[in-house]
N, C-alpha and C positions, 0 to 999 in steps of 0.2 A: 320809325313809323310804319314803314313797309313790312318789316318783320313782324311787328305786333298784330298786323292785320292779316297775316297769312292764314291763321286758323279759320277766318271767315270765308275763305275761298277753297279750303281743302275739302276733299270728298267727305261725305257724311260718315261718321264712325259707325262701324257695324256692331252687331250685338256681341260677337266674339271678341272684337277689339275692345269694346267697352268693358267686358269682364276681365280681360287681361290687364288693362290699365287700372281697374278698380282693385284688383288683387295687390298690385305693386304699391299703390297709394295706401292701401289698408295696412300693409306691413310697416310702413313709415308713420302710421297713425295720422294720416292727413285727411281722412274722411270725417264727416260730421253727420249728425242725425238729420240735418236739413238737406245734405247732399251725400247720401250713402252710396251712390254709384256715379262713376264718371260717364257723362253723357255727351261730352264734347271733347275734341282732340286736345290733349294737354299742350300747354305752352310754358316752357321753362326758360328763364332768363337769369342765370346766376351772375353775381358780381365777379369782377375779375380777380378779387382777392380770395376766391374760393380755393379750398385745399384740394389736393389730388384725391383724397379719400371721399370728400363730399361730392366731387364731380363724378368719379368713376364708381364709387361704392366701396364699402369695407367697414372697418371698425373691429373691435374685439368680438362683438356679435354682429357679423356682416349684415349690413342693410343696403338696399338699393341706393345708388347715387343719382345725381341729376340726369344722367344719360338714360337711366331706366325709368325715372319718373316722366321723362319725355317720350317714353315708348308709345308708338302710334300717333305721336304728335310732333311738336317742334322744339328743338333745343337751339336757343339763340344766344350767341356769345358776342356781346357788343365790345368794341375796341379790342379785337382779338390779340394784338401784340402785347397788351397789358397783362394777359394771363400768364401764369407760370409756364415756362416752356416745357418742362417735364410733364405737366398735366396735359398739355396739348398733344404731346407726342404719344401719350397713352391712349388718346382717342383713336389713333390710326387703326388698331385691330378691331375695336367695337364697330367702327364705321363700315368695315368690310364684313365682319362676321354676323352683325346684328344681335350679338349677345356678349355678355361679359362674365367671366368666371373669376370669382374671388376665392383664393385658397388660403386657408389658415392651417395651423399645426394639426388640428383634429377634425377639420371639416373643409369641404369645398362646396361653394354655392354658385349656381349659374342663374343670372337674371337676363331677361330679354331687353334689348335696347334698339329696336327698329324705329329710328326717329329721323326726321328731316333736320339735317344740320345746317343752320344758317348763321353766318358770321358777318360782321362789318368791321372795317378798319380804315384809317386814314392812310394816304400814301407816304406820309412822313410825319415827324413830330408836330410841325406847325400846321399841317393839313393842306398845304397849297402846292405841293410838288406836282407838276404837270398841269396846273390850273391855267386857264386862258385869261382869267380876270385878275388874279392876285399873284404877287411875287413870293416865291418860297424863300424863307429866311434860313433854311437848314443847309449845312455844308454836306458834301458827298459822304463823309464818314458818318455823320448823324443819320442820314437817310439809309445808308447801307446797314448800319447797326440796328435801326428800327425794323427794316424789312426782313432782316435775317432772323428775327424772332420767330418767323413763320417758315417752317421747313418746306422744301419742295414736295416731299412725299405726302405731307398733310394736304397741301393745296391740290395735289394730283387726285386726291380722293373727293374733292368737291366738284360736282358735276357742272355747275354754272358759275362763271365769274362775270360780274357786271360792274362797270365803272359808272358811278352816279355823279354827275356834275352838279354844282350848286344851282339852285333854282332862282331865277330872276324875279324881282318883285312884280314886274309887269305880267309875268305868267301867273302869279298867284292872284292877281287882281282881274285876270281875264275871265269875265263872266260868260263869254261865248264859247269857252273851251268845252269840248265834248267829253264828258266823264262817263266811264263805265262803272256801274255799281258792283259791289262785291257779290251781290246775289246773282247778277247775270253771269259774272265770271264763274261763280260756283256751279251754275247750271252746266256750263261748258265742261268744267272739270269733272262733274259727276257723269256726264255723257261719255267723256273719254275713259273714265274708270270703268264704266259698264262695258265698253268695248274691250278693255283689257281683261276684265273678269271673264267675259265670254271666250276670248281668245285663249286664255291660259287655264281654263277650267279643268283640264286633264293633268296639269302640272303642279297643282297646289300652290300657286303663286298668285299675287293680286295686282302686280303692276310691272311696268317695263323695267323699273330699277332693280328688280329681282331676277332678271334674265341671266341665265348661265351662258357661257361661251357657245355651247351647242345650240341653245335656243336663239341666241343673237344671230347666228348664221342662218337660222330658219325663218325668223320673223323680221329681221332687219336687212333684207336683201336690197342691194343698190343696183340701179341701172348703170350702164357704162359711163354716162356723163357724170353721175354722182360719184362713182368710183374714182374717176380722174380728178375731180375737185378735192376729194378727201385725201388722195395720194399726194397731191400738190401741197395741201395744208400740212399734212403729216411731216413732209420733208422741210418745209419752210419754217414751221413753228417748233420743230424738234420735239414732237409729241411722243408720249410714252405709250406702251401697249394698253395701259389702264385708261389713258385719255381716249384712245381709239375706240374702245368699247363704250365708254361713257358718251362719246359723240353720237354713236349709233343709237344708244338708248334714248338720248335726248331728242334726236331727230325723229325716232319712232313716236315719241310722246307728242311732239309738235304736230306730226301728221295726224295722230289720233284726235288732238284738239280741233283740228280742221275737218275731221271726219274722212280723211283720205286713207284708202286702203293700202297705198304704197308710199314709200319715202321718195319725195321729189327733190329737185334741185334747191328750191326755196327752203325746204326743211333741213337739208344737210348743211347749207351755207349758214343758216341761222344758228344751228347747233355748233358749228365751228367757231363762230364769233364769240361764243361763250367760253372758249378755251384759251383765248389769247391774252387775257389780262395779266396772268402771272408771268408771261414771257415779256410783257411790256415793262414791268417794274422790277421783277425779281430775276435778274439775269446776272 
């Protein structure tokens, strides 16, 4: 439910992005006379039985796969461990490079695939490992086998890891709960995107996620207290160099959403929280 609503809070699609997405969908014959141009960010959610070719792209006459159809939008993989492991591993390079190259005997085609990758999974086959309310019926071997379907390098490329506990009925029935609408969230996201567009106008990039190591050191500076917190987390959680840069990018984004010119303690600590889930289960 959360993943399906992501497009409603994403930044407005620009004219250039709309043209790029339209070209890709046109190649696959997915446009119609009623909708000849892509005006909203794509949301693709393939079934876990999808083949590697359909996911990445290819065929005798190479065509874009789901990752390219999700360009400028969202690619959602529900029940991540149920997908073919080889298909998931092939995602690693496109997630980094933002494009995929399909080579055949007589030709080579490159398609863009700059998408937001979102995935969901249970902590074990029965779904109750680590639950406070239900007892897990899986043994250690079953849990390890299930979680090992997702490799560490793939998880390392995901910026944010969040554990979502089951919702109690009383919370669903609570009419006094304060709800924030998608429109209000989208306004904050658009404001943050405008800040980033202005900040990076001389570098031909659009968001914090595209920062290079050189730009990270320039725009993600930390005060001594933040540096100490990040150093402690890096050692305790055994984070990688890739995770280090992703924490800084996420912290920069959190600060932008709050309209803060600098990364503060609250921003860096929140970003660190989003990197601990894989260490909790996948050790």
